[in-house]
N, C-alpha and C positions, 0 to 999 in steps of 0.2 A: 467613369468611376472605377471600372475594372482596371484600367491602365494605372490609375493612381494607387490602387491597392497593390498592384504588381511592383510599382516603383518603391512603395513604402516598405514592403517586406524584403525586396532585393537590395534596397539600400542598407538594411540591417546586415544582410549577408555580405555585402561588399565591404562594409566597415569592419566586420569581424574578420573577413578574409585579409583585409589590409593589415589588421592588427597582427594576425599570424605571420603575414609576410614580413612585417617589420621585425617581429621576434626572430624569425629564422634568418633574417639578413644581418642581424646584429648579435653575434656571439658574445660580445662584451656586455650586452644588456641582459640577455637570457642565459643565466649560468647553467652549466651541466649539473645533473643531479648530485654528483659527488661534491659540489661546492655549495649545496644548500645547507647553510649552517644556522639559519633562523627559521622558526616555525610560528604559526599563529593557531591558537585554539579559541574558538568562539562558542559561547553558550547562548543558544537561541531560545528566547522566551516569548510568549505571547503578550504583547504590551497591553491588550485590553482584557487580560485575565489576571485578576489579583492573586490568585493562587500561583500562577506561573511566575509572576513578578516576585512574590514572596519566596518561591523556590530558588530563583536566581540570587536573591539577597542572601538566602541561607547558604548556597554554594559559595558565593563570594567570600562571606565571612569565614566559613570553614577553610577555604583554600588559603586565605591570607594568614590564618592562624597556623596552618600546618606547613606552609611553605615560606613563611616569613622569617624574620620581621621584614615588613615592607615600609617604605617611607610614608606611604599612604595607601589604604585599601580603596583607592578610587583611581579613575583614569589618570595615567601618568606616574602612579606609584611604582616603585621598583624594589627588588630585593638585592642582597649582596651577590647572589649567584647570577644575576642578569635577567631574571624574569621580570617582565613589565606588565602592568595592568593597562589594557587598551579598551576603548569604547566604555560601556558601562560595566560589562563583565566579559572580557576576553583577555587572553594573555599573549604576549610575545615571549617566546622561550628559546634559549639556545639549544642546539642539537644535543648537547651533553645532558640536558635535563628532559629530553623528549620522552623517554621510557616512563619515567616516574610521573610526569604530568599527564600524559595520555592515559595511562592506566588509572590514574585518580579520577579523571573526567569520565572515563568509561563507566566506572562504578557509581560515582556520586551523582550522576545525572538521573539516576533511578529514583522515582518517587518513594519507593519503599525502603531505600537506604536512609532516608531521613528528610528529604526536601518536601515531600508531600505532593509533588507534581513532576512528571517526567519533563525533562528538557532535552532538546535536540542539540547535538554537538557537531561542529565542523572543525576539521584539522587540515591546514594547508601550509605548504612551504612558502617562504618568501624567495621566489625563484629568480627574481629580476625580470621576469616576463611581463609583469604588471598584474594588478589585482584581478582583472577580468579573466586572464588565463589561469592564474592560481586558483580562482574560485570555480571556474567551469571545468577545468581539466584535471586539477591536482588535489581537490578537496575530498577527504574521506569523512563519512558521517557515522555518528552513533545516534540511533533513533531514526527519525524520518529525514529524508533529504530536503533541504530548504532551497527554494528556487533562487532567492537572492538574500542579501544580508538585511533581514527585516529589523535588526537591531538599530540600523542607521535611520529608521523612520522616526521623525519627531513625534512626541506623544504628550498629551495632557488630558487626563481623565475628565470627561465632561458629562458623565452619567453615573448614576449609582448602580451598584450591583443588585440585581433582582434576587428573588428567593432562590435558594439552593434547590436542585432537583431532588425529588423524593422517589426512592425505589418503589415500584409497584409490586405488591406481594399478594398472594392468595387469589390470583386471577389466572384463568386459562383463556384460550381463545378458540372459538369454534369458527373455522373458515369453511362454511358448508356450501357456498355457492359463490361464483365469481362476483366480486363487487359487494359482497355482504359479509359483515363480521359483527359479532356481538360478544361482549365480555360475559363470561359465565362464572359462577362461583367455583372455586377449585374443588370443593367437595363433590365427588361423583364424576368428575370430568374424565378421570382415567379409565372409566368403563363406559365412556360416552360414545356409543356407536349407533348408527341408524337402525331402526327396527324393520326387518323384513325387506331390506334393499341391498343390492350389491354396490358397495362403495369402496373408495380408497381412503384410508385414514392413516394418520400418523400419531403415535402416542408413546408414552412411557419414556424410556431413557436411551433406546438404541437408534432412534430416528429412522426406522425401517418403514417402508410402505407395504401394505398388505391388502389384498382384496378379500371380501368375505361377507357373510351374513350374520347378524347378531340380533337376538331377541332378548332385550333386557327384562329382568324380573320386575314385578310391579314396584319393588322397593328402590329401583334405580331409575334415574332420569333418562329420558330419551333425548339425545342431543339434537336430533333433527326437529323434534317437537319443541324443544326448549328454545331453539333459535328461530322457529316459525318458518321452516323452509319446506320446499316441495319434496315429493317422494324420492326422486333421483337427485343425488347431491354428491359432491366431493367433500369428504370430511378430513380435516387436518387439525387434530387436537394437539396442542403443545402445552404441557404443564411442566414448568421447570422442576426437574427432579433434584435430588441432593447434589450439591457441588461443594467445593472446598469453601469453608467459611473464613479462611484467612489465606495468606500467601506464604506461610512459614516454609512450606515444602520447597519454594523457589530458592531459598537461601540457606538450605541445609546441605551439607557436603554430600554429593552424589555417591552412591554405594561403590562405584568403581574409581573414585577420585581421592581416596583417603591419602594417597601419597603426595597430594598437592594442597590439601586442606590443613592449614596451620595458622596459628595466631601470628599477627594481629588480625582479628575479625573486623569486618566493616561496620557492624553495629551489634548491640546486645541482642542475643537470641539467634544470631547467624553463626554458622560454622564454616562458611566459605572463607577463604583467605582474602585479605585486602592487598596482598602482594602476589602478582602473577608470576608463576614459576617458568613461564614460557608462553609462546603465542603460536596459534595455528593460522596459517594463511591457506584458505580454501579457494583456489582459483577456479572460477566457473567457466565452462565452455559449452557450446551448444552441440550436442552429439551428432545431430543430423545436418550440420553445416560444416563442410570441409574446411572453409576458411577459418572458422572459429577453432577447429581442431588444430590446424596448422599454427594459429596464433598462440594456442596453449603451449605448443612445443617451442615456439620462438621465445616466449616468456621464460620457459625452463632454461633454454640455452643461454639467454641473456643473463639470468641470475647465476647460472653455473659459471659462466665466464667471468662475471664481475667479482664473484666471491670464492671461486675455486671450490664449489660445492660438488662433491663426488656424486655419481649416479646411483650409488648404493642407497637402499631404502632403509627406513627405520620403522618397524611395525609397532603398533600400539598394543603390545601383548599384555600390558598391565592395566588396561583401562583407557577410557576416552581421552584423558588428559595426562597420560603418563609422561613424566619428564624425560628428556634425552640430553645427553652430555654435550652434543654439538648440533648445530643447525643441519637439517637433513630432509630428504624427501619422504614425506609421511604417508604411511599406508596402514590399513587395518591389521588386526591380529593374524589374518591369513597370510600376510607377507607380500601380497600383490595389490595393485591398485584396481578397484572395481570400475569397469567401464560404464556401467549403468547403476549408480548408487540409488537412483530413483525407483528401481525395481523393488526395493525393500521398504516395507512400511516402517521399520524401525530406523531407517537411515535419517540423518539430519537434513539431507539435501534433496532437491527436486530437479537437479540438472547435473551434467557431468562435472566432476571435480578433479583437480590436480593439487595436491597439498604439500605444503612446506612447513616444517617445524622450525621456528625461529627462537633461539635462546635469548634470554634477557641481555646477555653480553653482546649479542649481534644486533639487537633491535634498532638501536640508534643509527647504525650504518646501513642496515638493510632497508629501513623504512623509506628513505628518499628514492632508492632504486625501485622498490616495489611500486611506489606511486607513479614514477616516471614511465616504467615499462607497461603498467596498466593502461595509461593513456596512449602510449605508442602503439599498442597492439589491440586496442579497443576491447578489453576484457573486463569482466566484473569479478568481484571477489568478496568473501567474508573473511575478516581478519579479527579473530577473537582471542581474548585472554584465557588463561587457565587458572581461574580463581577456585576451581573445584566444584562449581555448581553448574551442571551441564545446561539446563534450560536457560538460566540467566546469562551464562557465558555466550551462548549462541544467539539468543533472542534479544536480550535487554542491554548487554554490555559490549556488543560486537561493533567493530568498524565495518562500513560498507564502502566499496569503491565501484564506480560506474552505475549500471542499473541495479536497483535494489530487488534481488530475487528473494521471494519469501522462503523461509525455512519450511521444511516439513514439520509443521507445528505439532502434529501427532507424534512423530518420531522423537523430537527433542523433549516432548513432555514425558515420554516413556523413559528416555535416557536420564531425565531429571528426577526419576522416581515418583512421578505423578501417578496416583493409584485409582483415580475415578474413571468411570466409563465415559463421562461427558467432557466436552472441551473446557479447559480451565478459564476462569474469569479474567485472567490477564491476556488471553488471546482475543485480539480486537475483532475477530470474525466469529467469536463464540456468542451464543444467545445469552450467556451469563456475564458478558463483558461489563465491568463495573464503571468504566470511564464514561461511556456514552449515555447510559440510562435513558434510552429513547422509548417513545410511545409509538407502537405500531398498530394501534387500534383504528386508525383512519384508513379506509380502503376505497374511497371514491375519488378518483382523480378528476378534478374540475378544470385544471389548466396546468400549464408548465411555466417555469421561470428559467431564463438564461442568466447566469452570473458570469461576468468577465472580470478576472482578477488581474491586477497590473501593479507594476512598481512605479509609484508617483515620482520617483527621483530619476527615472530612466525616460528620456524624451521619446525614444522609439517605442518602448512598451506603452507609455501613457498615450502617445499619439495614435498608435494603431488601435488601442482600445476605444479612444474617442471617435475615430473614424468609423469603426464598426457600429458603435452606439448611434451615431448620427445617421448612418445609412439605414439602420434598423427602424429608427423612429420615423423615417421618411416612408417606410412601408406601412405605417399606421400602428406600430407596436408602442405600447405605453411603457415608459421606463423611468428609472431614477438613477442618480449619480451619488455616490458616497465616497469621496476621496479620503475621508477620515474614518472609515469604518474600523480600522485597526485600533482606534483610540476608544472605542465604545464597548463597554462590557456587555451590552445587549446585542452586539453584532457577532455572528458566528465566524466572521471573516477576519483574517489577520493581515490584510493589506487593503489597498484601495480597490473599489469595485464599481462596476455598472451593473444594473439589473434590468431585464426586459421581461415583461409578462406576455405569455403566448396563449391565446385561446386554444382550448383543447382541439377544436376543429381545424386549427391552422397549423398544428405541429408538423404534419406530414408534408403540407405544401411548403412550409418554411425550411424543412430539413436540407434539401439539396443546396440552397443558398447558404444556410448556416454552415454546413460542412466545408464548402468551398472557401467562404470568407474567413472562417476560423483558421483554416490551414494557410491561406494566403497571407494573413496578417500575423501568423505565428502567435495566436492567443491562447491563454490558459482559461478554460471555460468549465462551467458546471451546468448541466442541463437537468433540472430537478422537477419532479411532479409536485403538484400542490394538492394534497389530500384533505386539507382543512384550511379554509381561508383565514382562520384566526391564528394559524401557526402552531396549533396544538401538537402536530406530529412533525414539525420541521426537523427535529433531530434525526428521525428515520428518513425523511424525505431527502435531506442533504447527505447524510452519512452513508446510507445503505441503498437508497432507491435512485440515486443520481447516476448520470452518465458523464464521464470526465473526458477531457481532451487536453493535451499539453501536460504541464506539470500539475500534480495533485497536491494542493496545499492542505496543511492541517487545519482543522476547524477549532475555534474556541468553543469547546463542547459545553461549557457552563452556560453559554448563552441560550442553549436549547430549552432551558427552564423558563425562559421569558417568552411570552406569547407575542409574536410579531406578525401582524396582519399583512397579507399580501394584497397588492393593488389589484382591482378587477381588470382583467385584460380587455382590450378592445380588438375587434376583428381587423385583420390586415386589410388595407385599402387596395393593395395590388399584390399579385403573385410574382415574386422575383425569379429571375433565372439563376441557375447554379449548376451543380453537377448533373450529368445525365445518368441518373441511377433509378431504374424502375424496379429493381430487386435488391434484396439485402440478404446477408447471412448473419444469423445471430448464434454465436457460440456460447454455450454454457460450459465453463471451464473449471477444472479442479486440479490441484496439485496431485499428480498421479498416485503418490503414496500416502496422502493424507486421507485416511479412511473416513473421517468426519465430513470432509468436504465432498468426497466422492459419493457418500450416501445422500448428502443434501442435493447434489446435482441430479442423481437418479430420481429422487423424490420429486423434484421440480419437474423433471421431464415427464414423469408419470401424471402429474397434475395437468400439464399442458396437453398431454395425449388425451386424457379424459375430457377436459374442457372443450377442446377443439375437434375431437373425434379423429385424431391422427394416430397412425401406426408408426411406432419407432423403427428406424432404419429403413424406411420405405423408399427413399430416393438415394440410390448409391451408384447409378449407372455411369455417372461422370467422374466418380472418384478416381484419382486424387486431384482432379482439376480444381484449383482454388477459387475459380469463378464459373461455376456450372450454370446451367439454365434448365430449370425443371418446370417452370410455368404454373406452379401451384404451391400453396403452403404445405410443407411436408418436413418431416425429420430426415436428416441426411445420415451419413455414416457416424459411428461412434468409435473414437480411437482412445484407448487407454495408454498406448505407448507410441505416440506420434514421433517421439525423438529417435525412434529406430527406423523412420521412413524419411529418406532424404527429399522426397517430393512433397512432404507435408509442410505447410507454413507454420504449423503449431509446434510448441515445445512441451506442452502439458496435456493431460487427458482432457477430452472434451466430447460434448454431444452437439452436433450442428443442426441448425434449422434453416431451411430455405424460406425466405419471407418475401413474397411479392409486395409491392408498395401498397396495394389495396388492403393488405392484411397487417401492415406495419403498426398502425395505431393500436389495434386491439391486442396484438402480441406484446408490444412494448408495455402497455398498461398492465397486462396480466403479469408479465415476467418481473417488472420492477416492483410490483406489489408483493410478489411471492418469493423473491430471491433473498430476502432478508434473513438474518440469523434466527429470529423468533419464528418466522413462518416456515423456513426450510430446515431448521435445526442447526445450520451453520451458514455463513454467508457464501453465496454462489457468485463466482467471478463471471463476468460476461464481456464479450467483444462484439460490437455491432459494426459490420463491414458493408459499405455500399458497393455495389458491383457496377463499376464504370468502364471496365476493360483495362484500367491502369492498375495492375495487380499490386505493385509495390506501394503506390500512393494509397490505394484503397485499404490496405491492411495496416498502414502506418499513419500518414498525414490526415486521411479522411475518416478514420475509424473513431469510435467512441468506446470507452471501457468503463467497467465498474469493478469495485474490489481491487484486486491486484492487477497492475498493468504488466502482463507477462510479455517478455521479449519474443519476437517472432524468429522463425528460421528464414532469414532473408535469402538464403540460397534457393529456396523454392520459388521465389518470384521470377527467376530467369529461366526456369525449366519448361 
């Protein structure tokens, strides 16, 4: 069976390698970037979400009205300028119209502009290399990256949409002891501290953890007594404080962008422009990886040669989105490029950047070169418009190439004139995030479920998923197959899936086999805790408490309002062989300059320390060895600026934990329950690394992540 798995995955690699070989061998087939004259823009919607489908129809109608007339606003329809409607809603556009159409899609995919539901956008050239290469190498995204063209999946609604989710209000949560949670009335919770005990608690609006003693007056409720707990307890009280009640601040001209905010506006009430005055390309490179630094320079030299761009810089002395007369290398008002923008809390970026200002006149010619050189030099970037609204331009309307690095969402909120202390509700890692509306009140993990997501139209993807599922059921795991999950409004999944229920006592025994087979078969998986068998808390279990591997798909979040019972797992009948990993490292990760996330990580580390009797920074003798051996459960080093250390495999701030396999179950249970936005005050990102001795594979192919999938410093793996 192992041999068959090897053949299955390497067949995929051979086929893709053969494809690239054919491309490189046939210059007549794969055109140079300078000859890319046609592009495709795809609006990706969730076919089992009626709001998403309605948003697609709204966008299509508006597009046809503004860019028409079209012979038909349906597949095959065309305009006099040569724009064609493809699929249900995508367009084929000549390069001469690229600027106008890309900028339109960047802004109009936003739910608050009018559609009511965010859509993800993909832009790719028709390079002559074939759809697979155009899609995998040359596509840029607005919103979330889509693993494959889900619009191509056939769909017929066969279920009714269940009740809409209802926001829970006037509730606080007392998390006073591991495994116990009770909802308490909001009244009095802000002064809810244990009487006469030394505790750790979190309350109010600043998400700080403090130790202390509190003796409430007789008129105030005692939180420990209220929740019926013992004398010694960890108190984490979170009562949602005031946050913005609307999103108007997002779409008001930023204070330092008045020179680009002008009519026409995108919708009534907004003072952003609907016409971008220029574009910022922020090229990302990994500071502690010499190869990445070199590739940044290679990209610079390639663009300079292709378009005769001088090395002189253009400082943004007049604000974040100051217009410039010609395309130029962009720097801040100080006149020089900052080596470590992530040192500053008000910076938009969490990684090294090299920036290029692109005028609207140069956009159509620069775009194909930017896309081609990005793929050639394995770099990532943010390519955003200058509509005059800093937060929206960077976060909601920007194009991404390569790996999707998170913005410093604290920094861009500040630059967008956000005035509240707490994370905004448009931030998906915020406890106020309006999209997910999840229930976190379930805190007893009874079992786990593995979800394998696959493309039913791809024989390799579907075959590998089926092989994994078959092998897992032979181990005694109970499972189900749902190839049409993406058609069902009650399903949170937007493609075909297999699901396997894992008994709580079997997770650690299964983990080595699961990690090896997932990697070997190149699967996209979600490992989720089950905190309520009726599915009451599935929104939190899937969105915030899961561990992901491979590509992370968007969920149909409206399905979380539907109770979907989980099957009762059956014990494994045999223990399979897999990776030889007796120890793990669990990283609690935060964007270094995002103070909301840094506070959440420190708060969670304090809770772990209290719960398990651990001292922070106890095990550091093997630092910076990425695979140490400490022989006990302990906190390792804490690095706020690993990007300044070439030996560190990490690129963002973190707190490391060494976890022997015997402690893995209870640590995972605790961390997955407590890392969520409502529990920690902001979502904590994690990386679980098995220690097999193969450093590169352990940190990439074999690892599991939650939250943001941060890119590693690969240079550290060979040191």
